[in-house]
N, C-alpha and C positions, 0 to 999 in steps of 0.2 A: 679257718678260725677267724672270727671277728674279734678285734681287739678294742678295748676301751682305754682312753687316755686317763691316767691318774697322776697325781703329784705325790711324791714321797720325799721325806727328808732322810738322809743317810749320814752317818758319821764320816768325816773327811777321809779317814784311813780306809774305810770300807769302799767308798766311792773310788778312791785312787786305785785300789786293787782290782775292782771290777773294770775300770777303764783300762787298766793294764792288761787284763785278760782279753778284752776286746781288741786292743792294739796288737796282742800276740796272736790273734786268730782263734783263741779258745772259744769265742762267741762271735756271732755275726754283728750284733749290735748290743748296746747297753740294755735296751728293752728285752732282747732275747735272753741275755744273761740273767736279768732279774726274774723274768718269767720262768726260766729253767730252775733257778734257785727256789722260787716259791713252789713250783710243782714238786721238786724233790722234798721240800719240807712237808708239804701236804700229803705226799705219798707215804712218807715215814710216819706221819701222824695216823693215817688210815691203817697202815700195817700194824702199828703198836696198838691201836684200838681193837683190831681184829684179834691180835694175840691175847690181849687182856680178856676179851670175850671168851676165847678158847680156854684160857687158864682159870676163868671164873673170877678175875680181878687182877689187880697189879701185884706182882710179887713184892715182898717186903724189901725195903731199901737195903737192908743188910745183905740179903741174898743177891741183889743186883750188884752191890759193891764187891761181894766175893767173886762173882762170875767175872766182873771186869778185871779184878786182880789176877784171877786164874788165867785169863786170856791175854794178860799183859796190856790191857787197854787203859788209857788214862781215866782218872776219876771223872765222874759225870759232873758237868757244870752245875753250880747252884741254881735252883729254880727261881 
């Protein structure tokens, strides 16, 4: 895979946690950690888009909230 160099700004607490993950061996480098996080976010977005296509649209927020409660999941963050 060919990589391209980019510059990003991160909140200090996020950067600190990412650096700690690298220091603990959870990721090889900060770049690898960020790339993995972005890939996970993009994969989730693709999966949700496919689910919406299969369901004919996004379920109503009330239904999503009910399912989260039933499964004991935390409330969805505000968009």
